C-alpha positions in Angstrom: 12.2 -38.8 95.5 10.9 -39.2 91.9 8.0 -37.4 90.4 4.5 -38.9 91.2 3.4 -41.6 88.8 0.2 -40.9 86.9 -1.8 -43.6 88.8 -1.4 -41.6 92.1 -3.9 -38.8 93.0 -2.5 -35.3 92.3 -1.1 -33.3 95.2 -3.8 -30.7 94.6 -6.5 -33.3 95.2 -4.8 -34.6 98.3 -4.5 -31.1 99.7 -8.1 -30.3 98.9 -9.4 -33.4 100.7 -7.7 -32.2 104.0 -5.4 -34.0 106.3 -6.7 -36.8 108.6 -6.7 -36.7 112.4 -3.5 -38.7 112.4 -1.7 -36.6 109.8 0.7 -35.0 112.3 1.7 -38.4 113.6 2.2 -39.6 110.0 4.1 -36.5 109.3 6.6 -37.1 112.1 7.0 -40.7 111.0 7.6 -39.7 107.5 10.3 -37.2 108.5 12.1 -39.8 110.7 11.7 -42.6 108.2 11.3 -41.3 104.6 11.6 -44.8 103.2 8.2 -45.7 104.7 6.4 -43.2 102.4 5.5 -44.4 98.9 8.0 -43.1 96.4 6.8 -39.7 94.8 4.1 -39.1 97.4 4.2 -36.3 100.0 1.9 -35.6 103.0 -0.2 -32.4 102.6 1.8 -30.7 105.3 4.9 -30.8 103.1 3.1 -29.1 100.3 1.9 -26.4 102.6 5.3 -25.8 104.1 7.0 -25.6 100.7 4.5 -23.0 99.6 4.9 -21.1 102.8 8.7 -21.1 102.3 8.2 -19.8 98.8 6.1 -16.9 100.1 8.9 -15.6 102.4 11.5 -13.0 101.4 14.9 -14.6 101.4 16.3 -12.0 103.9 13.8 -13.2 106.6 15.4 -16.6 106.4 19.0 -15.2 106.4 19.6 -16.2 102.8 22.0 -13.9 100.8 19.6 -13.9 97.9 17.3 -11.3 96.3 14.7 -13.9 95.2 14.2 -17.6 95.3 14.3 -20.1 92.4 12.9 -23.6 92.6 16.4 -24.9 93.2 16.9 -22.5 96.1 13.6 -23.6 97.6 14.6 -27.3 97.4 17.9 -26.6 99.1 16.3 -24.6 101.9 13.6 -27.2 102.4 16.3 -29.9 102.8 18.4 -27.7 105.1 15.4 -27.1 107.3 14.4 -30.7 107.4 11.1 -30.3 105.6 12.0 -33.0 103.2 14.9 -35.4 102.7 14.9 -35.1 99.0 12.5 -33.6 96.4 12.8 -32.6 92.7 12.7 -29.1 91.3 9.9 -30.1 89.0 7.7 -31.2 91.9 8.2 -27.9 93.7 7.5 -26.0 90.5 4.3 -27.9 90.0 3.1 -27.2 93.5 3.8 -23.5 93.2 2.3 -23.4 89.7 -1.0 -24.7 91.2 -1.3 -21.4 93.2 0.4 -19.1 90.8 3.3 -18.6 93.3 6.4 -17.2 91.4 9.0 -16.1 93.9 11.6 -15.8 91.1 9.6 -12.8 89.6 9.2 -9.3 91.0 7.5 -6.0 90.1 8.5 -2.5 91.2 5.7 -0.3 92.4 5.0 2.8 94.5 2.7 2.6 97.4 0.0 5.4 97.2 1.2 8.4 99.3 -1.4 11.0 98.3 -4.1 11.5 101.1 -6.6 12.3 98.4 -5.5 9.5 96.1 -9.0 8.0 95.7 -10.7 11.4 95.1 -8.2 12.6 92.5 -8.0 9.2 90.7 -11.8 8.9 90.7 -12.1 12.3 89.1 -9.9 11.1 86.2 -11.7 7.8 85.8 -15.0 9.7 85.7 -13.6 11.9 82.8 -12.6 8.8 80.9 -16.2 7.7 81.3 -17.3 11.2 80.1 -18.6 12.3 83.5 -17.5 15.2 85.7 -18.8 16.0 89.2 -21.7 13.6 88.8 -22.9 14.9 85.4 -22.4 13.6 81.9 -20.2 15.6 79.6 -21.8 17.5 76.8 -20.8 16.8 73.2 -18.8 20.0 73.0 -16.7 19.1 76.1 -13.4 17.3 75.6 -10.8 15.4 77.7 -7.1 15.8 76.9 -4.3 13.8 78.5 -0.9 15.6 78.4 2.7 15.1 79.6 6.3 15.3 78.5 8.7 12.5 77.5 12.1 13.8 78.4 15.7 13.4 77.2 15.1 11.6 73.9 18.6 11.3 72.6 19.9 11.2 69.0 22.4 8.4 69.0 24.6 8.7 65.9 26.0 5.2 65.3 29.6 4.8 64.2 28.6 2.4 61.5 25.4 2.2 59.4 22.8 -0.3 60.5 22.3 -3.3 58.2 18.8 -4.5 57.2 17.4 -8.0 58.1 17.9 -11.0 55.8 17.2 -14.7 56.1 18.6 -16.0 59.4 19.8 -12.6 60.5 18.1 -9.7 62.4 18.7 -6.1 61.9 22.2 -5.2 63.1 22.8 -1.9 64.9 26.3 -0.7 65.8 26.8 -0.6 69.6 29.1 2.4 69.6 27.7 5.9 69.0 28.2 9.6 69.5 25.6 11.8 71.2 23.8 14.2 68.9 21.7 16.1 71.5 18.3 15.4 73.0 14.7 16.5 72.7 11.8 16.8 75.1 8.7 15.5 73.4 5.5 17.1 74.7 2.3 15.5 73.6 -1.5 15.9 74.2 -4.0 13.2 73.5 -7.7 13.7 73.1 -8.7 10.5 74.8 -12.2 10.1 73.2 -11.2 11.1 69.6 -7.6 9.6 69.4 -6.5 13.0 68.2 -2.8 13.8 68.9 -0.8 17.0 69.3 2.9 17.1 69.9 6.0 19.2 69.7 9.7 18.8 70.3 11.4 21.3 72.7 15.0 21.5 73.9 13.8 21.5 77.5 10.7 21.1 79.6 9.2 23.9 81.7 6.3 26.2 82.1 6.9 28.0 78.8 7.3 24.9 76.6 4.1 23.4 78.1 2.3 26.6 77.6 3.2 26.4 73.9 1.7 22.9 73.7 -1.5 24.1 75.4 -1.8 27.0 73.0 -1.1 24.7 70.0 -4.2 22.7 71.0 -6.5 25.4 72.3 -6.4 27.6 69.3 -7.7 24.8 67.0 -11.3 23.8 66.5 -13.2 22.2 68.2 -11.3 23.1 71.4 -11.3 26.8 70.6 -15.1 26.9 70.7 -15.6 24.2 73.3 -17.7 24.6 76.4 -14.9 23.1 78.5 -11.7 21.3 77.8 -10.3 19.1 80.6 -6.6 18.7 80.7 -5.3 15.7 82.7 -1.8 16.3 83.9 0.6 15.0 86.6 2.3 17.1 89.3 5.5 17.9 87.3 7.1 21.3 87.7 5.7 22.4 84.3 2.1 22.2 85.4 2.0 21.9 89.2 -0.5 23.2 91.7 -2.8 26.2 91.9 -0.3 28.4 90.1 -0.7 26.2 87.0 -4.5 26.4 87.3 -4.5 30.2 87.4 -2.0 30.5 84.6 -3.8 28.2 82.2 -7.3 29.6 82.9 -6.1 33.1 82.5 -5.0 32.3 79.0 -7.9 30.0 78.2 -11.0 30.4 80.5 -12.6 27.2 79.2 -9.6 25.0 80.1 -10.0 22.9 83.3 -6.8 21.5 84.6 -7.2 18.1 86.4 -4.2 17.0 88.4 -3.8 13.3 89.1 -2.5 11.9 92.4 1.2 12.0 93.2 3.0 9.0 91.7 0.1 7.8 89.5 1.2 8.4 85.9 -0.4 5.1 85.0 -3.8 6.9 85.2 -2.7 9.3 82.4 -3.5 7.8 79.0 -0.9 9.7 77.1 1.7 7.5 78.9 0.3 4.6 76.9 1.0 6.5 73.7 4.5 7.3 75.0 5.2 3.6 75.5 4.1 2.9 71.9 6.5 5.7 70.8 9.3 4.1 72.7 8.8 0.7 71.1 7.9 1.7 67.6 10.0 4.9 67.1 12.9 5.0 69.5 14.0 1.4 69.7 16.6 0.9 68.5 17.8 4.4 68.8 19.6 5.0 65.5 19.5 8.5 64.0 21.8 10.6 61.8 20.9 13.9 63.5 18.7 15.5 66.1 16.5 16.9 63.4 15.8 13.3 62.2 14.6 12.5 65.7 12.0 15.3 65.5 11.0 14.3 62.0 10.4 10.7 63.0 8.5 11.6 66.2 6.1 14.0 64.4 5.9 11.7 61.4 4.9 8.8 63.6 2.4 11.0 65.4 0.6 11.7 62.1 0.9 8.0 61.1 -0.5 6.8 64.4 -3.4 9.2 64.3 -4.4 7.9 60.9 -4.8 4.4 62.2 -5.6 4.8 65.9 -8.8 4.4 67.8 -9.4 5.5 71.4 -7.8 3.3 74.0 -10.3 0.8 75.6 -9.9 2.0 79.2 -11.4 -0.6 81.5 -10.2 0.4 84.9 -13.2 1.9 86.6 -14.0 3.5 90.0 -15.2 0.1 91.3 -11.8 -1.3 90.4 -10.1 1.6 92.1 -12.2 1.0 95.3 -11.2 -2.7 95.2 -7.5 -1.7 94.8 -7.6 0.6 97.8 -9.3 -2.1 99.9 -6.7 -4.7 98.8 -3.9 -2.3 99.7 -5.6 -1.7 103.1 -5.3 2.1 102.6 -7.1 4.8 104.4 -6.7 8.6 104.6 -4.6 8.3 107.9 -2.3 5.7 106.4 -1.8 7.7 103.2 -1.1 10.9 105.1 1.5 9.1 107.2 3.1 7.7 104.1 3.3 11.1 102.5 
């Protein structure tokens, strides 16, 4: 059928008005005799069934597909007898009304930490300059730290060419490997102050050197407390990490995030900026040049940056947990 003319009411208005008492009877008649329905008009039940089809995983319908396009939905609707004929544009318009996009997907990790809400809430409090129900003092600081591993030096076999009218920068595809760095960084989340270093590998000792690099400098050296937000990587995992760091710096308070929740760590935002602005495309003449550019960008970014506007609050966290339908028992089972 053709697309609805402008003089007809929209499908959304028809759906909102509700079906009449005889709608099922009309629906059966329409399926048995499509020619009796005005061209371009579909009963509300058809719209509902098309949207329901779009909200199913292809495997549940026995389709050898990973995701559905509008053309796939049209073919499946015709195969199942929902409609005799319908255009891709009409299906797209119906799905667009409810923001249904079965052709898109996102990867994610379901929370597995039984103390996810508690640990995440502690970090969100620190971003709001609170800890254990009390406001932080002016001489207390919050540092977000992590490692960006395996940053390669790709030595291109031909020099890159600069952009010119009608032509983008050209980067040779073939390269030789010139080694790799681990980039360790710490971000003072409320001052947009950055500290970083390149190490040949990650581990307890390289991370300890980063901590020392920060903690021997003012104002952290003389601070009342310095909270370090870290993940559960092997360089800074568990109670052993807490004892080790506090033995070296008694005013340091390690704060571990939940398992699989790096999105709560603000330094990851900085790492994503580094990836886009420094490492893409990866075109270096040596491993030393990689280090020079990373540390040079760190100084450049610090000169222009302001603290990130973190807007995800504990209320948002509570809403997220409710939406996921999580509780302590479910998280413990998932772990």
